N, C-alpha and C positions, 0 to 999 in steps of 0.2 A: 645490974640491975633491968640491962637490955635482954641481957643473957637470960635472965630470966624469966624475961618476958616473951621473948624467941623461943624460948621451951612450954612453956602455957598453949601458943601458938599449937607447936608440932604436938603437946599432949591432946588440944583442942581436938586438931586432924584427926587425927590417930584414935581419937572415940569419935569423931563423925563418921571414922571408915570402916569400923569395928561395930557399929551401928547400923550402918548398912550394911554392912555382911551378915549381920543378925535379920535383920528385917529383909533381905533376899533370900534368906536361908528358910524365915518362921513363912514366908508367902511359899517357896518351893512347896514348902511341908501339907502348908494349907491344901496348898491347890494339886498337890501330885499325891500325897502321901497318904491325907487327912481329905479325899477329895470323898464326897458322902454321894457319887450317883450310881441310884442301884443297878446291879446288873438282872440280866433279862432273862429268860426262856420262855418260848415263842411255839406252842406246836402247832406244825405244819398244815394237818386239820384238826380241826374239834373231834373229840371224842366221847360220846354220849351212851356209847355201847363196846361191851368189848363180847367178842360171841368166842367158838371154842378156839382162835390163835385168830390174834388181831398185832397188828404193826404198828407201832408209836415213833413218828418220828418227829423231833427235836430239832430248835438251834438254843445252842445256851450264849449268850457276847456277853461282852466287859469290856468297852475300848477306852477307859483309862488306868484301871489297875493290874487287870487280866484276871483269866478264873480262876478259881482257887479249889472249888469244888462243884458236882453238880452231884444230888443228889434225887432220886424219884423212887415211890411208894407208891402203895394202892391201902389202904385202910377199909375194914371186913369187922361186923364184929367185936371192937376190941384188937383185936391181931392187923397189927403192920408189915405189912409184905416189900422190900428192897426192892427194886427192882436195877436200879438202876445207881452208882456209890463211885465216884471218882473223886481225887483228888489232882491240883495240877502243881507242880514247883514252884516258885519264885526262881527268879536268875540270879539271885544275891540279895540281901538283908535292904539294900537299898532298891534293888531292881525292879521291885515288885513282879509281875507275871509275866510272861511270854506271850501265853496263849489269848487273844483276840474274840477268840469265837471255835463254837467245837460242836457239831453235827452229832447226835441221837439219834439211833433206832434201836428201839424194845423190841425184842417175840415177844410177847406173852400172852402162854396160854395155863389157862384159866384151873385148869387139875392136874398142869404140875408143881403149880403154885399151889395147890390144896384151898382155892379160893371156890366159892360156892354161888350160883346162880341167884344175883338181887341187887341188892344197893349196895354200892361201893362209892370208893371216895378218893380220886389219885393224885396223892399230893408228889409238889414241886420246890424244890429249893435251889438257889444259889449263892456263892457264897465268891467273894471278889476278894485280893489282898488289898486293901486300902486299908490304911492302918487308925480306921477308924474307930471307935464302940472296940479299947484300948487292943487292941490292933488284929480283932475280932475280921474287920471287914462288914462290909454293907451286904448284906442280905437279900435277898427274893424270897417270896414266899407266896405258892398260890393251890387253888384247892379246886378241884372239880369232879362234883358229883356224876356219876354213869352207871351203868347196869351191866351185869354182869347176865351176859345170856349167851349160853353154850348148845343150846337146842335149835335142829334146823326145824323149819315151816314145813307142815306139818299139805300135803298139796291130796286135792278130791276131783280125780275127773269123772264130770259131772254127764260129756256127753260119751257114745258109745262107740258104733259105726263111723269112722269118718276114710271114706273113700276116695281118694283120689288122684289124681291124670297127671302125669309127668306133664309141666308144663303151666300144671292147674294152682286150684288154691283151695283151701280147707278155713274149721270156722274151728272153732277147738274151744269147752267153758269147762272150768274150774274153780273150787274154791278154797283158800288159804288160812287155815291157823290163826295167821296174826295177819302184823304188817307186814309191809315189805318194801323192800327198796329197789326190787327189780323182780320179774316174773316174765314167763314167756315161751316159744317155741319154740325151739334148738332143727333145724335141719339141717343137718351134718351141720359143715362150717358155720351157717347166716343162722346169727335170731333176728327176732318177728318178737315185739313187746307184748305182754296182754294188756288190757285196761280193764279196770273196777268201774262206774259209771253207769252199766248198761242199765241192772235190776238194782232192785232199793238196798239191798243186801251187799255192801262195800268190800265185803272179802268174798264175792265171785266175779271174779275177771275174763272176759272173751280177748280172744287171741287171735286175727287172724291168719297164714300164714300163707305162705308158696310153695311148689316144689318147684325151682326152677327147668326148666326147659331140659338141660342138660343131667339134671338127675335121673336115674332111675329106678327099681321096687327098691337096691338095698339100699336105700335111704337109711338113715337113722337117726325117728323123733324120737325125741321127749320133752317134756317142761318144765322148765328151771326156777327155784326162785328163792333169790335172798332175801334174808330177812336186813332188818337197820343195824345189826349185831354185827354180820357180814357171816351169818352161815348158809350155808350150801342147800337146797337138795331136788334131788332129780328125783321124775318121776312117770316111767311109760306109759306110752295109752297104745291101746288099738289100732290097727290101719292095716288098710291098704293104699301101695300106688300102683294104678296102671298104665305098661310101659306104651309111648306114641312114639309113633317116629313124623318124621315132619319131611314136607316138600323139599327138596333139590335145586335151586334156579339156576338158570344162562343170565345175567344184566349184559348186554352191548353196549358200550362204551364210547360213543359215533362222536365226531368231531367238531360235528356241528351240534353237539352240547357239551361240548368242554367249553366251546369258544361263547358259549352263552350263559353257560351260570361262574367256570370259573371266578366271572370278574365281583360277581356276589359275595366271594369268601379273599378274596387280596388280605382285608382287616386282619383275618387267622391268620392268612399263611404267613404273612410279614414282609417287610422290605428284605429280607435276606434270602428270598425268595423267588423278587418277582419276578425274574428276567427267564423263569428252571419256563420248562418244557410244561403245556397242558397238562401235560399226562402226571408229570410230576406233584402238580398242582391237587390235580384229582386224589390223589393218590393220599396224600397231607388230611386234604378234606377227607377222606373218607377212611380216614384209619385216625388220626389226633383228633378230627375236630368232631366225628363221631363222638368218640371218648369220654369227649369233654363232652361233649351235650349232653349224655346219657348221667354223667356225675350231675350236672346242674338239674337232673329231673330227680336223679335220685334224694341227695343235697334237700333238693324241697321238698322229700318226700319223706323225710324223714320226722318233723312233726303234724300231726296229728290231732285234729279234733277227736275230743272221748265224745261225743256221738253220731248216734247210729242216723244218719239222712236222710239216706235216700230208702228209698219202697218199690221195691216189687220189682220186673225188671228193670236194663236199663239198651236205651233205643242202640237204634241204629241210623246210623242215616239213610233215613228215605232215599228208595229207588234208587236203589249204588248196588255198584254188581264188585266183588272180590277179588281183587286184580294182585293182590298178593295176603302169605297168611301170616301166622304170626310162629314165630322161629325159624324160617323156611330161612334155608341154609344156601347163601346167593354164593354163585362163581361169576367176579365181576371181568368181562373178555373185550380186550381191546385190538382191535388187529387182527384180529385172531388169537392172538396168546392170551394165558389168563393168567390177568394181575394181580387182583387178593380177592379173598374171603370175607363174607359176614355174613350176621345173620341177623336176621327182621326181627324185631321186638313189637311188632305191632299188626294189625290189617290192613292193610291198602282197599277203601272203599271211592268208586266214583262214578259221578251220577252226571248230572248238568255242572255245566261249567258254572262256575263260582257261586255252588248251592250252600243254599241257609240251612246249618250246621247246629241242629239241638242238641241240648244240655244231656247227659247221658242220665244220669239222675241229679237229684237233687242234692245239693252240696255247695261250699264254698271256694272264691277262687282262689288258689294258692298260684298261681303263677299268667302269666296272660302277657309275651312280649318274645324278641325275637330268641332264637333256640338251636344255633349253627344250622346244621344238616337239618334241620327239622323247623325252619323258617320262622313265619308267626305263630307262636302256640301258645294254647292256655290249659292249663292242669287244673282241673277241681277236685278239690278234698272230700271223702264220701263221708271219714272219719271212720275210726277205730282205725285209720292207715292205711283206706280205699282210696284209689287216686284213677280218674281217666284225664287221656293226658291226647291233647285235638292236634294235629303237624300239619302243614305246607298252610295254615289261613293264607286267603288270599285282604282280610280286614277281621282284626277280631272287633266282638260289641261290647267288651265285660269291661271293668277293673279290677282288681288285685285285690280281693275282699269282700267280695261283692256277694251274693246270698244268692243262687240262681236257684231253680224250679227246675223239673224235667220237662222238657221239650221247651224251655224258652230260651232262645236263638243264642250264639254267644259268639256265630264270627261267622266270612263263608269259606265254601273250599277254593285253593289255587294249586299255585305251582312254587313256591317261597319255600326259599329254601335248598336241599338235592333234590326234588323231584322232578321227573322227567314229565311230568300232565300235570293235569288238573285231578286233584284227590283230593281224599282225606286218608292222612293216618291217624287212625285211631290205637292206642295202646292203651293196658292197664296193669298198673302196679301194686303191688303190696309191701308197703316199706319202705323195702329194695331190691322188689324181687319184680322182675316182668314173669303175669302170668297173662295165657288165652283169655283174650274177650269172649270169647264165642260161649264161652260156660255165662256172661252176666248177660247172653243175650238170650240165656234160654230161662223159662219162667220154670219148667219141672227141676232143673236143676238150683236153682234159686228157694226156690220150697224144702227140696231136700233135704238138701247141702246148706242148709244157715236160718230158715225160719222156721221149719220145724223145729231145729235143735234148737233157737231164743223160745219157742210155745214152751218142749217139753222141761225145760228150765227153769224155765220162771215157775211151771208149775209146782217142781219138785225144792 
């Protein structure tokens, strides 16, 4: 009897072990092989339209069972065109898939796929190696409505004669046949964006652009326009660039200037150069800090209001004499030796000490702070990419974002920054390029090169 009891206990224990093992197996099966987490496919960039050539980038992923198949197609007019179809084998019956993530990159050219301009649907499917659904796996499915547009935008230039100066500015007005993602003027490798909004017709754009001081009459100028589908067109226009020669100047750097000025720049120079000779500190300021200062100006001028705030010629510092000109090529001499060379990207104007500085024209204050070699500075956005810059101020009278009118006092002249004496460094910039301020002080130049063009285009 005792033996039977012992046998029953052994049988019972074995049954418990078997049941536990079965439970573990079922749990493993349900949590791993029968998992129900749907795989994913994420487009790196939403696609609303496809141009003559389009790159589709996506990432398919499944963290549990692994990827089994990725399929992408375009449906148009009842016709389905497969763009991508790849299967990924498992590592064994119980092993599942080994691939958890798969990047996808497809070059789509509608003409080669016999797709027409018009509406279409992008379909995406992803399967994993789960045993769910009678071993068919979990499935991801998504549709994206889009438009196929392979026609580049048409550009119609509305302004005709573009007489330009080396180091100067220009304005062009043009019409585009459709909505665009980007348009503007290319001057060599530089791009000057155009903007709509000045005219009631949203298809008409204006673009202020610049001829850099070091770019001559052989420069290539043309308009580009890229539509929402990525199609790009180019259009040339008539222009003539007058060659200009800029002054060469020698700047002597006395020890007294170094002793007086270099302490202002210790925070730029850094501790590692704190014990360096003063002339080495000067070279760091004149080269590296100058580059950083100009970069701050360019970064500030990347964003401009799409409004033409200014009116008429720009004001010059009253009762002032010019001490240095735009694009002067400067040689810096220390104890008889030339130690550096730089290009002066503005006009230096001197009057009595601490003279009141008027805003050159209407605009919005985009910057008012310390600015490296330029010391206390103000930058005014006059709209559509045109900016005026005021450097070496002793005191600033405006705040960032403030609207100013032509003639409003924005500060007072001084000698902050890398200035040898009290004066105003006045500069002008179009988007990313310094231009000669002298043009903007000339009412005749403004009339012929800006105002008349705006009037004629408005009538047309």
